DOZA-220123 format. One line per 5 residues: their letters; for each residue x, y, z of N, C-alpha, C, CB. Coordinates in steps of 0.2 Angstrom, whole numbers. Glycine has a CB too. Example, Ala and Ser with C-alpha at 12.3 -4.5 7.8 and 13.67 -1.06 7.14 Angstrom:
// DOZA-220123
as	66 -28 39 62 -22 39 66 -16 39 57 -22 45 | 64 -11 35 68 -5 36 64 0 39 70 -3 29
// end
This chain:
// DOZA-220123
mtikp	587 502 640 581 505 642 579 510 637 582 508 649 | 573 509 635 570 514 629 567 520 633 565 510 625 | 570 526 630 567 532 632 562 535 627 573 537 634 | 556 535 629 551 538 625 551 546 626 544 535 627 | 551 549 620 550 556 620 544 558 623 551 559 613
nlkdl	544 563 627 537 565 630 534 571 625 538 568 637 | 529 573 627 525 578 622 529 584 621 518 579 625 | 532 586 627 536 593 626 542 592 621 539 594 633 | 545 586 621 551 585 616 548 585 609 554 579 618 | 542 582 608 539 582 601 537 589 599 533 577 601
swagv	535 593 604 533 599 602 539 604 599 530 603 608 | 545 603 603 551 607 601 553 604 594 556 606 607 | 553 598 593 555 595 587 551 598 581 555 587 587 | 544 598 582 540 601 577 541 608 576 533 600 579 | 543 612 581 545 619 580 551 619 576 545 622 587
gvill	556 615 578 562 615 574 561 614 566 567 610 577 | 557 609 565 555 607 558 552 613 554 551 601 557 | 547 616 558 544 622 555 549 628 554 538 624 559 | 553 629 559 558 634 558 563 633 552 562 635 564 | 565 626 551 569 624 545 566 626 539 571 617 546
ivvil	559 624 539 555 625 532 555 632 531 548 622 533 | 553 636 536 553 643 535 559 646 532 551 647 542 | 565 644 535 571 646 533 573 645 526 577 643 538 | 571 638 524 572 636 517 568 640 512 570 629 516 | 561 641 514 557 645 510 559 652 509 550 645 513
lalhy	562 655 515 564 662 515 570 662 510 566 665 522 | 575 657 511 581 657 506 579 657 499 585 651 508 | 574 652 498 572 651 491 568 658 488 566 646 490 | 565 661 492 561 667 490 567 673 489 556 670 496 | 572 673 494 577 678 493 581 677 486 582 678 499
drald	582 670 485 586 669 479 582 671 473 588 661 478 | 575 669 473 571 671 467 571 678 467 564 668 468 | 570 682 472 570 689 472 576 692 469 568 692 479 | 582 689 471 588 691 469 589 690 462 594 688 473 | 587 684 459 587 682 452 583 687 448 585 675 451
tatkt	577 689 451 572 693 447 575 700 447 565 693 451 | 578 702 452 581 709 452 587 709 447 584 711 459 | 591 704 447 596 704 442 594 704 435 601 697 443 | 589 700 434 586 700 427 583 707 425 581 694 426 | 580 710 430 577 716 429 582 721 427 572 719 435
asrar	587 721 431 593 726 430 596 725 423 598 725 435 | 597 718 421 600 717 415 595 719 409 601 709 414 | 589 718 410 584 720 404 584 728 404 577 718 406 | 585 731 410 585 739 410 591 741 406 585 741 417 | 597 738 407 603 739 404 603 738 397 609 735 407
rldlv	600 733 395 599 731 388 595 737 384 596 724 386 | 589 738 387 585 743 384 588 750 384 578 744 389 | 592 752 389 596 758 389 601 758 383 599 759 396 | 604 753 382 609 753 377 606 753 370 613 746 377 | 600 750 369 596 751 363 594 758 362 590 746 363
ermrv	592 761 367 590 768 366 596 773 365 586 771 373 | 602 771 368 608 775 366 610 774 359 613 774 371 | 609 768 357 611 767 350 606 771 345 611 760 348 | 600 771 347 595 775 343 597 782 343 588 774 345 | 598 785 348 600 792 349 606 794 345 601 794 356
alssa	612 790 346 618 791 342 617 790 335 623 786 345 | 613 785 333 612 784 325 608 790 323 607 778 324 | 603 793 326 600 799 324 605 805 324 594 801 329 | 609 806 329 614 811 329 619 811 323 618 811 335 | 621 805 321 625 804 315 622 805 309 628 796 315
seaek	615 804 308 611 805 302 610 813 302 605 801 303 | 609 816 307 607 823 307 614 827 305 605 826 314 | 619 825 308 626 828 306 628 827 299 631 825 311 | 626 821 296 627 819 289 623 824 285 626 812 288 | 617 825 286 613 829 282 615 837 283 606 829 285
savma	618 839 289 621 845 289 627 846 285 622 847 297 | 631 841 285 637 841 281 635 842 273 641 835 282 | 630 839 271 628 839 264 625 846 263 622 834 263 | 621 849 267 618 855 266 623 861 268 612 856 270 | 628 860 271 633 866 273 635 870 267 639 864 277
ttdqe	636 876 268 638 881 262 645 882 262 634 887 262 | 649 880 267 657 881 266 660 874 268 659 886 271 | 667 874 265 671 868 266 672 867 274 677 869 263 | 673 872 278 674 871 285 668 868 288 676 878 288 | 662 871 287 656 869 290 655 861 288 650 873 288
sqnfa	656 860 282 655 853 279 659 848 283 656 852 272 | 666 850 284 671 846 287 669 845 294 678 849 287 | 667 850 298 665 850 305 659 845 306 663 857 308 | 654 846 302 648 841 302 650 834 300 642 844 298 | 654 833 295 656 826 294 660 823 299 661 827 287
eqsra	664 827 303 668 824 309 663 822 314 673 829 311 | 658 826 315 653 825 320 649 819 318 648 831 321 | 647 818 312 644 812 310 648 805 311 642 812 302 | 654 806 309 659 800 310 660 798 318 666 801 307 | 660 804 322 661 802 329 654 799 332 662 809 333
asamv	648 801 330 642 798 332 642 791 329 636 802 329 | 644 790 323 644 783 321 648 778 325 646 783 313 | 654 781 326 659 777 331 656 776 337 665 781 332 | 652 780 340 648 779 346 643 774 346 645 786 349 | 640 773 340 635 768 339 638 761 339 631 769 332
eqird	644 761 336 648 755 336 650 753 343 654 755 331 | 652 757 346 655 756 353 649 753 357 658 762 356 | 643 756 357 637 754 361 635 747 358 631 759 360 | 635 746 352 633 740 349 638 734 352 634 740 341 | 644 735 352 649 730 355 647 729 362 656 733 354
elakl	646 734 366 644 733 373 638 729 374 643 740 377 | 633 730 369 626 727 370 627 719 368 621 730 365 | 632 718 363 633 711 360 636 707 366 638 712 354 | 641 710 370 643 706 376 638 705 381 649 711 379 | 634 709 382 628 708 387 623 703 385 625 715 388
latsg	622 703 378 617 698 376 620 691 375 615 700 369 | 627 691 375 630 684 375 629 681 381 637 685 373 | 628 684 387 628 681 393 620 681 396 632 684 398 | 617 686 394 610 687 397 604 688 392 610 692 402 | 606 688 386 601 689 381 598 682 378 603 693 375
trder	593 683 374 589 677 371 592 676 364 582 678 371 | 590 671 361 593 670 354 589 675 350 591 662 352 | 583 676 351 580 681 346 583 688 347 572 682 348 | 585 690 353 588 696 354 595 696 350 589 698 361 | 599 691 351 605 691 347 604 691 340 609 684 349
dllae	599 688 337 598 688 330 596 695 328 592 683 328 | 592 698 332 590 705 330 596 710 330 584 708 334 | 600 709 335 606 713 335 611 712 329 610 712 342 | 611 706 327 615 704 320 612 708 315 615 697 319 | 605 709 314 602 712 309 604 720 310 594 712 309
vsrtl	604 722 316 606 729 317 613 730 315 605 731 325 | 617 726 316 624 726 314 625 726 306 628 720 317 | 621 722 303 621 722 296 619 729 293 616 717 293 | 613 732 295 611 738 293 616 744 295 604 740 296 | 619 743 300 625 748 302 630 748 297 627 747 309
tecqh	632 742 295 638 741 290 636 744 284 639 734 289 | 629 744 282 627 747 276 627 754 276 620 745 274 | 625 757 282 626 764 283 633 767 283 623 766 290 | 638 763 285 645 765 285 647 765 278 649 760 290 | 646 760 274 648 760 267 645 766 264 646 753 264
idhel	639 768 265 636 774 261 640 780 264 629 774 263 | 641 780 270 644 786 273 651 787 271 644 786 281 | 654 782 269 661 783 267 662 787 260 664 776 265 | 657 786 256 657 790 250 653 796 251 653 786 244 | 648 796 255 644 802 255 647 808 259 637 800 259
ldlsv	651 806 264 654 811 268 660 814 265 656 809 275 | 663 810 261 669 812 257 667 817 251 673 806 254 | 661 816 248 658 820 243 656 827 246 652 817 240 | 653 826 252 650 832 255 655 838 257 646 830 262 | 661 836 258 666 841 260 669 845 254 671 838 265
knsnl	668 842 248 671 845 242 668 851 239 672 840 237 | 661 851 240 657 857 238 658 859 231 658 862 243 | 659 855 226 661 857 219 656 861 216 663 851 215 | 649 859 217 644 863 214 643 870 217 637 860 215 | 644 871 224 644 877 227 650 882 224 644 877 235
kaydl	656 879 224 661 883 221 660 885 214 668 878 221 | 657 880 210 655 882 203 650 888 203 652 876 199 | 645 888 207 641 893 208 644 900 210 635 892 213 | 649 899 214 652 905 217 656 909 211 657 904 222 | 659 904 207 663 907 201 659 910 196 667 901 198
afgpa	653 906 195 648 909 189 645 915 191 643 903 188 | 643 916 197 640 922 199 644 928 202 634 921 204 | 651 926 202 656 931 205 660 933 199 660 928 211 | 666 930 199 671 932 194 669 931 187 678 928 195 | 666 926 185 663 925 178 658 930 176 660 918 177
anala	654 932 180 649 937 179 652 944 179 643 937 184 | 657 945 183 661 951 183 665 952 176 665 952 189 | 668 947 174 671 947 168 667 949 162 675 940 166 | 661 946 162 656 947 156 653 954 157 650 942 156 | 653 956 163 650 963 164 655 968 161 649 965 172
smdna	662 967 162 667 971 158 666 971 151 674 969 161 | 665 965 148 664 964 141 658 968 139 664 957 139 | 652 967 143 646 970 141 646 977 141 640 967 146 | 649 980 146 650 988 146 654 990 140 653 990 152 | 659 987 138 663 989 133 659 989 126 670 985 132
lsril	656 983 125 652 982 119 646 987 119 649 975 119 | 643 989 125 638 994 125 641 1001 122 635 995 132 | 647 1002 124 650 1009 122 651 1008 114 656 1010 125 | 653 1003 112 653 1002 104 647 1002 101 657 995 103 | 641 1000 104 635 1000 101 632 1008 101 630 996 105
eggat	634 1011 106 632 1018 107 635 1022 101 633 1021 113 | 642 1021 100 646 1024 95 643 1022 88 653 1023 95 | 641 1016 87 639 1014 80 632 1017 79 639 1006 80 | 628 1018 84 621 1020 83 622 1027 80 617 1020 89 | 627 1031 82 627 1038 80 632 1039 74 630 1043 85
stape	635 1034 71 640 1034 66 636 1034 59 645 1028 66 | 639 1037 54 636 1037 47 641 1033 43 635 1044 45 | 646 1030 46 650 1026 42 647 1020 39 656 1023 46 | 649 1018 33 645 1012 29 645 1006 33 649 1011 23 | 651 1005 37 651 998 41 648 999 48 658 997 42
arqvl	644 1004 49 641 1005 56 636 1000 57 638 1012 56 | 632 998 52 627 993 53 630 986 55 622 992 47 | 635 985 52 639 978 53 642 979 60 644 977 48 | 644 984 62 647 985 69 642 984 74 650 992 70 | 636 987 73 630 986 78 628 978 78 624 990 76
lraag	628 975 72 625 968 72 631 964 76 624 966 65 | 637 965 74 642 961 77 643 962 85 649 962 74 | 643 968 87 643 970 94 637 967 98 644 977 95 | 631 968 95 625 965 99 626 957 99 619 967 95 | 628 954 93 629 947 93 633 944 98 631 945 86
aqsga	639 947 99 644 945 104 641 946 111 651 949 103 | 638 952 112 635 953 118 630 948 120 632 960 118 | 625 947 116 620 942 118 622 935 118 614 942 113 | 627 933 114 630 926 114 633 925 120 634 925 108 | 637 929 123 641 928 129 636 928 135 646 934 130
lrila	631 932 135 626 931 140 622 925 140 621 937 140 | 621 922 134 618 916 134 622 910 137 616 914 126 | 629 911 136 633 906 139 633 906 146 640 907 136 | 633 912 149 632 913 156 626 910 159 633 921 158 | 620 911 155 614 909 157 614 901 157 608 911 153
llpph	618 898 153 618 890 153 622 887 158 621 888 146 | 626 891 162 630 888 167 626 886 173 635 893 170 | 621 890 176 618 887 182 614 881 181 613 892 184 | 610 880 175 607 873 174 612 867 173 603 873 168 | 618 869 171 623 864 170 626 862 177 629 867 166
isees	627 867 182 629 866 188 624 861 192 631 872 192 | 618 863 191 613 859 195 611 852 192 607 863 196 | 613 851 186 611 845 182 614 839 185 613 846 175 | 610 833 185 612 827 188 615 823 182 607 823 191 | 612 823 176 613 819 171 619 821 166 607 818 166
darmd	623 816 165 629 818 161 627 819 154 634 812 161 | 622 816 151 619 817 145 617 824 144 614 812 143 | 613 826 149 610 833 148 616 838 149 605 834 153 | 621 837 153 627 841 153 630 842 146 632 839 159 | 631 836 143 634 836 136 630 841 132 634 829 133
alear	623 840 132 619 844 128 620 852 129 612 842 128 | 621 853 136 622 861 137 628 863 135 621 861 145 | 633 859 136 640 861 134 640 862 126 645 856 136 | 637 857 122 637 858 115 634 865 113 633 852 112 | 629 867 117 626 874 115 631 879 117 619 875 119
mvted	634 878 122 640 883 124 645 884 119 643 882 131 | 647 878 116 652 878 111 649 882 105 654 871 109 | 643 881 103 640 884 97 640 892 98 633 882 96 | 638 894 104 638 901 106 645 904 106 634 902 113 | 649 900 109 656 903 109 659 904 102 661 898 113
qkvrs	658 900 97 660 900 91 657 907 88 658 894 86 | 651 908 89 648 914 86 651 921 89 640 914 88 | 652 920 96 655 926 99 662 928 97 655 925 107 | 666 922 96 673 924 93 672 926 86 677 917 94 | 668 924 82 667 926 75 665 933 75 662 922 71
dlkvl	660 935 80 658 942 80 664 947 82 652 943 84 | 668 945 87 673 949 89 679 950 84 676 946 96 | 680 944 80 685 944 75 683 949 69 686 937 72 | 676 949 68 674 954 62 674 961 65 667 952 60 | 673 962 71 673 969 74 680 971 74 671 968 82
atllg	685 967 75 692 969 75 694 972 68 697 963 77 | 691 968 63 692 971 56 689 977 55 690 965 51 | 682 978 57 679 984 56 681 990 59 671 983 58 | 683 989 66 685 995 70 693 996 69 683 993 77 | 696 991 67 704 992 67 707 991 73 705 999 64
agnad	714 990 73 718 989 79 718 995 83 725 987 76 | 719 994 90 719 999 94 713 1002 97 723 1004 91 | 707 999 96 701 1001 98 701 999 106 695 998 94 | 700 1003 110 701 1002 117 695 998 120 702 1008 122 | 689 1000 118 683 996 120 683 989 117 677 1000 118
letat	685 988 111 685 981 109 691 977 112 687 981 101 | 696 980 114 701 976 118 699 974 125 708 980 118 | 695 979 128 692 977 134 687 972 134 689 984 137 | 683 972 128 678 967 127 681 960 126 673 969 122 | 686 960 122 690 954 120 693 951 126 695 955 115
sgyar	697 955 130 700 952 136 695 950 142 705 958 139 | 689 954 142 684 951 147 682 945 145 679 957 147 | 680 944 139 678 937 136 683 932 137 676 937 129 | 689 933 136 695 928 137 695 926 145 702 931 135 | 694 931 149 694 929 156 688 925 158 694 935 161
ffelk	682 927 155 676 923 156 677 916 154 670 926 153 | 680 915 148 681 908 145 685 904 149 684 909 138 | 690 907 152 695 903 157 691 901 163 701 907 159 | 687 905 165 683 904 171 677 898 170 680 910 174 | 675 899 164 669 894 162 672 887 161 667 896 155
vrile	678 886 159 682 880 159 682 877 166 689 880 156 | 684 881 171 685 879 178 678 877 181 688 884 182 | 673 881 179 666 880 182 664 873 179 661 886 179 | 665 872 173 662 866 170 666 860 173 663 865 162 | 672 860 175 676 855 178 673 854 185 683 857 179
lsrqn	671 859 189 669 858 195 661 855 195 668 865 199 | 658 858 190 651 855 189 651 848 187 647 859 184 | 655 846 183 656 839 182 657 834 188 661 837 176 | 661 837 193 662 833 199 655 832 202 667 836 203 | 651 837 202 644 836 205 644 833 212 640 831 200
tnvrs	648 835 216 649 832 223 643 834 227 655 834 226 | 640 840 227 634 842 231 628 839 228 633 850 230 | 627 838 222 621 835 219 621 827 221 621 836 211 | 627 824 220 628 817 221 627 816 228 635 815 219 | 630 820 233 629 818 240 622 819 242 634 823 244
liisl	618 824 239 612 825 241 607 819 239 609 832 238 | 608 817 233 604 811 231 606 805 235 606 810 223 | 612 804 237 613 798 241 610 799 248 621 797 242 | 610 805 250 608 806 257 600 805 257 609 813 259 | 597 807 252 589 807 252 587 800 250 587 812 247
nqkrk	591 796 247 589 789 244 592 784 248 591 789 237 | 598 782 246 602 776 250 602 777 257 608 775 247 | 605 783 259 606 783 266 600 784 271 610 790 268 | 595 787 268 589 787 272 586 781 273 584 792 268 | 586 776 267 583 770 268 587 765 273 583 766 261
avqmc	593 766 272 598 762 277 596 764 284 605 763 275 | 596 770 286 594 772 292 588 770 295 595 780 293 | 583 770 290 576 768 292 576 760 294 571 769 287 | 580 756 290 581 749 291 584 748 298 584 746 286 | 589 752 299 593 751 306 588 753 312 599 755 306
qaald	584 758 311 580 760 316 574 755 317 577 767 315 | 572 752 312 567 747 312 570 741 316 564 745 305 | 576 739 315 579 733 318 580 735 326 586 731 315 | 582 741 327 582 743 334 575 743 338 585 750 335 | 570 745 334 563 745 337 561 738 338 558 748 332
alert	563 733 334 561 726 335 565 723 341 562 722 328 | 571 725 341 575 722 347 572 725 354 583 724 346 | 571 731 354 568 734 360 561 731 362 567 742 359 | 557 729 357 551 726 358 552 719 361 546 726 352 | 557 716 358 558 709 361 560 709 368 563 706 356
iqees	565 714 370 567 714 376 561 716 381 573 719 377 | 557 720 379 551 722 383 546 717 384 548 728 380 | 545 713 379 541 707 379 544 702 384 539 704 373 | 550 701 384 553 696 389 552 699 396 561 696 387 | 552 705 397 551 708 404 544 707 406 552 715 404
lsdrr	539 707 401 532 706 403 531 699 405 528 709 397 | 534 694 401 532 687 402 535 685 409 536 683 397 | 541 688 411 544 686 418 539 689 423 551 689 418 | 535 694 422 531 697 428 525 693 428 530 704 427 | 523 689 424 517 685 424 517 680 430 515 681 418
pespr	511 680 434 511 676 440 512 668 438 505 677 444 | 515 664 442 516 657 441 509 654 442 521 654 445 | 508 648 438 502 644 439 503 640 445 501 639 433 | 497 640 449 497 637 456 498 629 455 491 638 459 | 502 626 459 503 619 459 497 615 461 509 617 462
// end
């Protein structure tokens, strides 16, 4: 016997079908919403990592510049350590971002991160030389010697020769004129050597350093010749001449050390590297980070566009 469904049964069946469809639609909507929320959180995380890399890179760059411009070894060392720590933080964040892009990023994003990594490697190579130079401060040490002990040694010589000049000016001895000429020559020659030290310390070119040192050698020969003649004219045991001679000997020893430090040129070299190679490398890295950030943001915008109606 065939049992025909009545109208009431058909109505309940229809309601059941509708409820099933609603449940399916709600499940699809929930899955889509969950997927969108996951993607949004992932993009937000990626953007946050990019921004943290940018901040850490800027911190490393600022600390590097401070290390170059610091006036003491301790300050330079402290800033250099800060720069290295910030650079290590950039690397750590980069590795975290690379892992995230491997699972939820696009091919373009991974390619841009590879460009960021390349520029970071360039920055690290530059920093290896730059930060090592910045903590030596050879030019600053040369300046300290030139304007401190070396200048003091010449001041002692200058005072002693001034006393000889005063005595020669009032003397009627036949050799008085020669004493005046030789004392004044030694005095001015030594001061000219001292005046040549600062441009040597600040000089970048080895060729120009050679030229300055050649002038110093010429002046030194004249000073020694004048002192030798003075010793003959004044005789042994002249206290002022002994003071002048010993003062010049101390100055000459310090001058040798000053030129050695100046030739190392660590402050000049680190400043040039910082203003040229390092600045350009950081700009390239920041540009790559900007491009990566834009790509992630554009992906976010495309996902929020409404779907085309079927």
